[in-house]
C-alpha positions in Angstrom: 26.2 31.4 74.0 22.4 31.2 74.1 20.3 33.8 72.3 17.3 34.9 74.5 13.9 34.9 73.0 12.6 37.5 75.5 10.2 35.0 77.3 11.5 32.6 79.9 8.3 30.6 79.6 9.0 29.3 76.1 11.7 28.7 73.5 11.5 29.6 69.8 12.8 27.8 66.8 12.7 29.9 63.6 14.4 30.1 60.3 14.2 29.0 56.7 14.2 25.6 54.9 15.7 25.8 51.4 13.5 24.0 48.9 10.5 23.6 51.2 8.2 26.2 49.6 4.8 26.6 51.4 4.2 23.4 53.4 3.6 22.4 56.9 6.6 21.9 59.3 6.2 20.1 62.6 8.2 20.2 65.8 8.3 17.3 68.3 9.9 17.4 71.8 9.3 16.0 75.3 8.4 18.2 78.3 6.9 17.2 81.6 7.0 13.6 80.7 4.9 13.8 77.5 5.6 14.2 73.8 4.6 17.7 72.5 3.8 18.4 68.9 3.6 21.8 67.3 3.0 22.6 63.6 2.9 25.6 61.4 2.7 26.5 57.8 6.0 27.5 56.4 5.6 30.4 53.9 8.2 30.3 51.1 10.3 28.1 53.5 10.2 30.5 56.4 8.8 29.2 59.7 8.5 30.2 63.4 7.7 27.6 66.1 7.3 28.0 69.8 7.6 25.4 72.6 8.1 25.2 76.3 10.5 23.2 78.4 12.2 24.3 81.6 15.2 22.0 81.0 17.1 21.1 77.9 15.2 18.8 75.6 16.0 17.4 72.1 13.8 19.1 69.5 13.1 17.4 66.1 11.8 19.1 63.0 9.8 17.2 60.5 8.4 17.8 57.0 5.7 15.3 56.0 4.4 12.4 58.0 5.2 12.1 61.7 7.5 9.2 62.4 9.7 10.0 59.4 13.4 10.9 59.5 13.9 14.3 61.2 14.9 17.2 59.0 16.9 18.6 61.9 17.6 18.1 65.5 18.7 20.6 68.2 18.7 21.2 71.9 16.5 23.9 73.4 15.0 25.2 76.6 12.9 28.2 77.7 14.4 31.6 77.1 16.3 30.6 74.0 15.8 31.3 70.3 17.3 28.9 67.8 17.9 30.2 64.3 17.9 27.6 61.6 19.1 27.6 58.0 18.0 24.2 56.7 18.1 22.4 53.3 15.4 19.8 52.6 17.4 18.2 49.8 20.7 18.0 51.7 20.3 18.1 55.5 24.1 17.8 55.9 24.2 21.5 55.0 22.0 22.5 58.0 23.2 25.3 60.2 21.7 25.9 63.6 22.6 28.8 65.9 21.3 29.9 69.3 23.1 27.8 71.9 26.5 26.1 72.1 25.4 22.5 72.1 23.1 22.9 69.1 25.8 24.8 67.1 28.5 22.2 68.0 26.1 19.3 67.2 25.1 20.7 63.8 28.7 21.5 63.0 29.7 17.9 63.7 27.0 16.6 61.4 28.1 18.9 58.6 31.8 18.2 59.0 31.3 14.4 59.1 28.4 14.1 56.6 30.2 11.7 54.3 30.7 9.1 56.9 27.3 9.7 58.7 25.4 9.5 55.4 27.3 6.7 53.5 29.5 5.0 56.1 28.9 1.6 57.6 27.5 1.3 61.2 31.1 0.4 62.3 32.5 3.6 60.7 29.9 5.8 62.2 30.4 4.2 65.7 34.1 4.8 65.4 33.5 8.4 64.6 31.2 8.9 67.6 33.6 6.9 69.8 36.4 9.2 68.9 34.3 12.3 69.7 33.1 10.9 73.0 36.6 10.0 74.1 37.8 13.5 73.3 34.8 15.3 74.7 33.6 13.4 77.9 32.4 16.7 79.5 30.3 17.9 76.5 26.6 17.2 76.3 27.0 16.8 72.5 28.7 13.4 73.3 25.4 12.3 74.8 23.4 13.6 71.9 25.6 11.7 69.4 25.3 8.5 71.4 21.5 8.9 71.5 21.0 9.8 67.8 24.0 8.5 65.7 25.6 5.5 67.5 24.3 2.1 66.3 23.9 -0.1 69.4 22.2 -3.0 67.6 24.1 -6.1 68.7 26.6 -3.8 70.4 24.7 -2.9 73.6 27.5 -3.7 76.0 30.0 -1.4 74.1 27.4 1.4 73.9 26.8 1.2 77.7 30.5 1.3 78.4 31.0 4.3 76.1 28.0 6.1 77.7 29.7 5.6 81.1 32.7 7.6 79.8 30.6 10.7 79.6 30.6 12.9 82.7 27.3 12.7 84.7 26.6 16.4 84.1 27.0 15.9 80.4 24.4 13.1 80.3 21.5 14.4 82.3 19.2 11.5 83.1 16.1 13.5 82.3 17.4 14.4 78.8 18.3 10.8 78.1 14.9 9.5 79.3 13.0 12.2 77.4 14.7 11.4 74.2 14.1 7.7 74.5 10.4 8.6 75.0 10.5 10.7 71.8 12.2 7.9 70.0 9.6 5.4 71.2 6.9 7.7 69.9 8.5 8.0 66.5 9.1 4.3 66.2 5.5 3.5 67.2 4.3 5.8 64.4 6.7 4.1 61.9 5.6 0.7 63.0 2.0 1.5 62.4 2.6 3.2 59.0 1.4 1.3 56.0 3.8 0.4 53.1 2.4 2.4 50.3 2.4 1.9 46.5 5.2 3.7 44.7 6.8 4.2 41.3 10.6 4.5 41.1 13.4 4.1 38.6 14.4 0.5 38.0 17.3 -1.3 36.5 17.2 -0.8 32.8 16.2 2.9 32.9 12.5 2.1 33.2 9.9 2.9 35.8 8.7 0.2 38.3 5.3 0.4 39.9 5.1 -1.4 43.2 1.8 -2.2 45.0 1.7 -4.4 48.1 -1.7 -6.0 47.1 0.0 -7.8 44.1 1.7 -10.4 46.3 0.8 -12.1 49.6 4.0 -10.8 51.1 6.7 -8.4 50.0 10.2 -8.0 51.3 11.5 -4.4 51.0 15.3 -4.6 51.3 16.8 -1.1 51.9 20.5 -0.8 51.0 23.1 1.8 50.2 23.2 0.3 46.7 26.9 0.7 46.3 28.1 -2.8 47.1 26.5 -6.2 47.3 26.7 -8.8 50.1 26.8 -12.4 48.8 25.5 -13.6 52.2 22.4 -11.3 51.9 21.9 -12.3 48.3 22.0 -16.0 49.1 19.5 -15.6 52.0 17.0 -13.7 49.9 17.4 -15.9 46.9 16.2 -19.0 48.7 12.6 -17.8 49.4 12.6 -15.9 46.1 13.2 -19.0 44.2 10.9 -21.2 46.3 7.7 -19.1 46.3 5.7 -17.8 43.3 5.5 -14.1 42.7 1.8 -14.3 43.8 2.9 -15.3 47.2 6.2 -13.4 47.6 7.9 -10.5 46.0 11.3 -8.8 46.7 11.9 -5.1 46.1 15.5 -3.9 46.7 15.4 -0.2 47.3 18.7 1.6 46.8 19.6 4.7 48.8 22.7 5.2 46.7 23.9 8.9 46.6 23.3 9.1 42.8 22.0 7.0 40.0 25.5 6.4 38.5 26.7 4.7 41.7 23.5 2.7 41.8 23.9 1.5 38.2 27.5 0.5 38.7 26.4 -1.8 41.5 23.4 -3.2 39.6 25.0 -4.7 36.6 24.4 -8.3 37.7 21.1 -10.1 37.2 19.3 -11.2 40.3 15.7 -11.5 39.2 14.0 -9.5 41.8 12.9 -5.9 41.4 15.6 -3.3 42.1 14.8 0.4 42.3 16.6 3.7 43.2 15.0 6.3 45.6 16.5 9.8 45.0 16.8 11.5 48.3 17.3 8.3 50.3 15.4 7.8 53.5 13.7 11.2 53.0 12.0 10.1 49.8 8.3 10.7 50.2 7.5 7.0 49.5 9.3 5.9 52.6 9.5 8.9 55.0 6.7 7.6 57.2 8.5 4.3 57.6 11.4 5.9 59.4 14.2 3.7 58.0 16.8 4.1 60.8 19.8 2.3 59.2 20.9 0.2 56.2 20.7 -2.6 55.5 17.1 -2.7 56.8 14.2 -5.0 56.0 10.4 -4.6 56.0 8.2 -7.6 55.4 4.7 -6.4 54.4 1.5 -8.3 53.7 -0.9 -7.6 50.8 -2.6 -4.8 52.8 0.8 -3.0 53.3 0.8 -3.9 57.0 4.4 -4.3 58.4 4.6 -7.8 59.8 8.4 -7.5 60.4 10.8 -4.6 60.4 14.4 -4.6 61.5 18.0 -5.4 60.6 17.8 -9.2 61.0 17.2 -10.7 57.6 17.0 -14.2 59.0 14.1 -13.1 61.3 12.3 -11.5 58.3 12.6 -14.7 56.3 11.6 -16.9 59.2 8.5 -14.8 59.6 7.7 -15.2 55.9 8.1 -19.0 56.0 6.0 -19.3 59.0 3.1 -17.2 57.6 3.1 -18.9 54.2 3.2 -22.3 55.9 0.1 -21.4 58.0 -1.7 -20.3 54.9 -1.1 -23.5 53.0 -2.3 -25.8 55.8 
C-alpha cells in the first residue's frame, strides 16, 4: 500500500543512511523523457528529497560521484512518500517502505544478498529467472530484469524471459525510462578518469597506483576468491611481452574480506594485486561504475579509459594495437 505525501504533484524520498554522516546525497530518475537530478545535504545521515513523475519511475540514490553504483533503488510516482533505512557500508541491509513494489524489491535484495553480491552471473540469472517465472504479473520481475539480470552474451534468453512478464507488469515507458537512466550513468562512467589510489597489496603492504607511471594500465576487477587459469594466461602474455614503462597490470579484488582475498592470493603472478574494502563502492572506483565481475578497464597514462567491458580479449587487442602504433 502506498503512503501519500500529501501532494499529488510530487513524490518524496526520505530517511536515514547509517554511516553517512553529513554529506551530499543525490537522486536520479527520469520524467517526461529527461533525466532529473536532485541533491541535498544529509545531516547526520538524515535526508529528504522531492521529485515529480506522474507515472512510476525507477529512482536511484547516490553518494559521491554521479555514475557510481547506486546506494539504493526504488519505484516512485507523485503522491507517494518512500521511507528509507539505508546502510552505506552494507546496502544489502537496506529497507524501503512506501509502496508495494519498492518493499518487495528491497526485500528480495536483502533475502538474496549472498548470491547477488558474491554469486556468478549465471547464479544471479538463475535467481532472477526463478522469480520471474513465479511472478509474471509483478512489476518487480521487470525491475529485476532491468537491474540484476546479466544479459551480456545472453540477449536472446533475456528477451525470451522478458516476454514471460505480463504487459501490465512491464510498462513500456518504465522500461524505456530506465534504459535512458542507465545510458546516462554509463556515459558518466565512461568519461570518468581512472584516478591514483593506494590500497592494501599482497604481502600486507600498501600499493600506490598512478596511471601516469605506465603508457597503459589494465585494471582487472575480480571477486578475488578464485582464479581462472584462462584469464591468467591471457593477461600473462602482454605482461611478459611489454616493459612496465609501457604496460602495467593491477588486479583489484572485491573479495568480501581480506582473509578470503589472501587465501586466493598465495600464488606469485608478478603483477600488482590489491584489495578494495567495500568492493565497487570503494571511493577509488565509485565513479567508474563497475557493473559486474570480472571487468576490465584499459587506461592510458592520463587515466582516460580506452577500453571498458567484460571481454578481456578485446582489451588486450586494443592494447596491442595502440602500442604497435606508438612503435612505428
